[in-house]
N, C-alpha and C positions, 0 to 999 in steps of 0.2 A: 504493500500500499504506500509505503514511504517513497519507493522508487517511482511509482506512478505519480504521486504528488509533485515530486521534483521534476519529472519529465513534463508534466502538465505546465508547471510554472515556467520552465524553460521554453517550452513551445509557445506559450502565450507571450512571453517577453520577446522572442524572435518575431512573432507575428506582428506585435505592436511596433517594433523597430521597422520592419518591412512596410507596414501601412504608413508610418510616419514619413518614410523616405519617399513615398509616392507623391505626396503633395503637402505643402505647408499652408494651404488656404484655410481660412476660417470657415466653419459651416454657417455661422450667423454673424451679422454685423450691424451697421448703422442703417436704420430704416430711411428710405428716401421720402421726401415730402411728395404728395400726389401731384401729378402734372398732366396736362393735356396741351400739346402744341400742334403744329401742322407739319405733316411730312412732305416728301418730294412729290407725292401724288396729289398734294393740296387736300389731304384728308386729315381729320383729327386723329391723333395718335398719342397715347399716354401710358402712364404706369399700369393702368388696368389692362392694356393690350400686351403687356410683358408678363403679367402674373402667370406663374407656373413655368416660366422660361428662365434659364441661365442666360445672362446677356452681358455684353461688353460694350462700354461707352468710351467716347473721346470728345474733345472740343476742337473745332476747326472752322475755317471760313474759306470761301471760294476765291477771294482775291488776295489770299496770302502770298507774299513774295518770298517766304522763308521755309518754315517747317511743315506747313499743311500738306503740300504735295506728298512728302514722305510719310506723314502720319496717315494720310488716306491710302497710300499704297500699302502701308503696313496693315491697315484695317482690311483691305482687299485681300492681302495674303493670308491674314488670319481667317477671313471668311472662307477662302478656298480650302485651307488646311482643315478647318472644322467640318466643312462639307465633305471632304475626302475621307474623314474619319466616320462619316454617316451620322453625325450629330445634327439632324435636320431641325431639332427643336431649339437650337441656340440662336439668339438674336443679336443684332448689332445696331447701335445707336450712335450717330454723330450729331452733336448739338452745335448749331452754328453760333459763333461768338460775334457775328456781324449781321444781325437779323434784318436790318434795314436794306442791306445790299443782297443778301442771300434769300431770294425768293424761292418757292418750291421748285420752280423750273430751273433756276440757276443751280440749285443743289443737285437736281437730277442730272443735268448736263454735266456737271463737274464730276460727279461720282461715276457716270457712265464711262468717262475717260479712263477709269481705273477698273473697269469690268465688274462693277458692283452688281450684286444679285439682289434686286430690290424686293424679293420675296422674304428675305430675313434681315435686310439692312434698311433702317429708316434714318433719314437725314432730316433733322427737325429744325424748324424756324417758326415764325409767326408769334413772336413775343417782342417786348421792347429790349433796348440795350440794358437798361437798368434791371429788367427782370432777369436776363441771362447772367448778369454779373452777380446778382443776389442768389439766384439758383445755384450757380456753380460753387459759390462760397459756402452756402448753407448745406448743400447736399454732398459735395465732393471735397470740401476744403480746398478748392481750386481757384486760382486767380484768373479772372477775366476782366480786362479793363481796356476801353477804347479811348485813347488820348484825344483831347480836343485838337482839331485841325490835323489829323493823321488818318490815313486810310488803313494802316496796319493796326491790328488788335493785339494787345498783349494777352497771352493765355497759356494755361498750363498744357504741357505736352505729354501727360500721362495717360495711360489706358486704365480703365476702371472695370472691375469684375463684380457683377451683382448676382446674387443667388435667386432662386425661384420665388422667394418672398419679397423681392424688391429691396433687399438689403445690400449695402456696399460692403464686400467682404475683403477686397484687396485692390491695391493699385500698383501700377507697373511704370517705373521710370523708363524713359527712352533716352536718357542722357548718354548711356554707353552702348546704344544699339537697342534693337527691338527684341524683347524676350519672347519670341513666338512660341518656342517649345514649352516654356514655363507656363504661358497662358493656356495653351492647349491642355497641358497636364492638369492644371487647376480647373479648367472647364469640365474635363472628364470627371474629376473628383466630385464636383458639385452636381453633375447630372444624376 
């Protein structure tokens, strides 16, 4: 009996170590405030439409002269990788940080250049500049600021992972490259 107990404890410890190595994503996190905005098809889209899905979000704008093309390419690459894994229930959301310029059609045309699959990727606009700045700060602790007399918006370049309950469980810096495989691994753990 003593050998069985020791073997059981050892096997349990090994299993826990293996499971913890699979992903370090939290299973629960900070609940997002409810939202309903306008997507690239000029349709209302919000948190209720994402309920029950794991989803990844970022902030971008179509007239960005610096980081946004790369962020959008990264989101497209992630969408393709997730789709190749057969995870058809995962959603992708890009929030415009320049809503006065980024009309639904502008968002759709921009993302189409990156081969976006609009069945799972929603590009959102239809709010004021003040609203997106507050929304980003309150929900993602992300900076969004449009300086006066400047066409370029200052914004966070992280990707954000939400669980099926609409809770922010992890963010990913893109400072040292895009952590594609880490995000895919964490998405798998949350599904």
